[in-house]
C-alpha positions in Angstrom: -8.2 -12.8 12.3 -4.9 -14.5 12.6 -6.5 -18.0 12.2 -8.4 -16.9 9.1 -5.3 -15.7 7.4 -3.4 -18.9 8.3 -6.0 -21.0 6.6 -6.8 -18.8 3.6 -5.3 -20.0 0.3 -7.2 -17.6 -2.0 -7.0 -14.0 -0.7 -4.5 -11.9 -2.6 -5.5 -8.3 -1.6 -6.9 -7.0 1.7 -8.0 -3.4 2.2 -8.5 -2.4 5.8 -8.0 1.3 5.5 -9.8 3.7 7.9 -11.6 0.9 9.9 -10.4 1.9 13.4 -7.9 -1.0 13.5 -6.0 -0.9 16.9 -2.6 -2.2 18.1 -4.2 -5.5 19.0 -5.8 -5.9 15.6 -2.7 -4.9 13.8 -0.7 -7.5 15.8 -3.3 -10.2 15.0 -2.9 -9.4 11.3 0.9 -9.6 11.5 0.7 -13.0 13.2 -1.7 -14.4 10.6 0.4 -13.1 7.7 3.4 -14.9 9.0 1.8 -18.2 8.0 -0.1 -17.0 4.9 1.5 -17.5 1.5 -1.1 -15.9 -0.8 -1.7 -12.3 0.4 0.3 -9.9 -1.8 -1.3 -6.5 -1.1 -2.3 -5.1 2.3 -3.7 -1.6 2.9 -4.1 -0.7 6.6 -3.8 3.1 6.1 -5.5 5.6 8.4 -6.0 3.4 11.4 -5.6 3.8 15.2 -2.5 1.6 15.8 0.9 3.2 16.7 4.6 2.2 16.8 4.2 -0.2 19.7 2.8 -2.9 17.4 5.6 -2.5 14.9 7.9 -5.0 16.6 5.7 -7.9 15.7 5.4 -6.6 12.2 9.2 -6.4 11.9 9.5 -10.1 12.9 6.6 -11.3 10.7 7.3 -9.4 7.4 10.2 -11.7 6.4 7.8 -14.7 6.5 5.1 -13.2 4.3 4.4 -13.1 0.6 3.5 -9.4 0.8 4.6 -7.2 -2.1 2.9 -4.0 -1.0 2.0 -2.8 2.5 0.4 0.6 3.2 0.7 1.8 6.8 0.4 5.5 6.0 -1.7 7.8 8.1 
């Protein structure tokens, strides 16, 4: 997933709500977004990751183009 986001130059919105995303998947997304300049909206609500994956999100968010991020549960 990270590699796909690094190389994607078209995707502007991604909706991954309620798809059983785990900590590992969440961390992969955060890594990929750190090198993606086009994704503006990401919805990952109602998934199975917890606070343990938030450190990588905190370090990656400043490098993204995201305008909206939904992590609600």
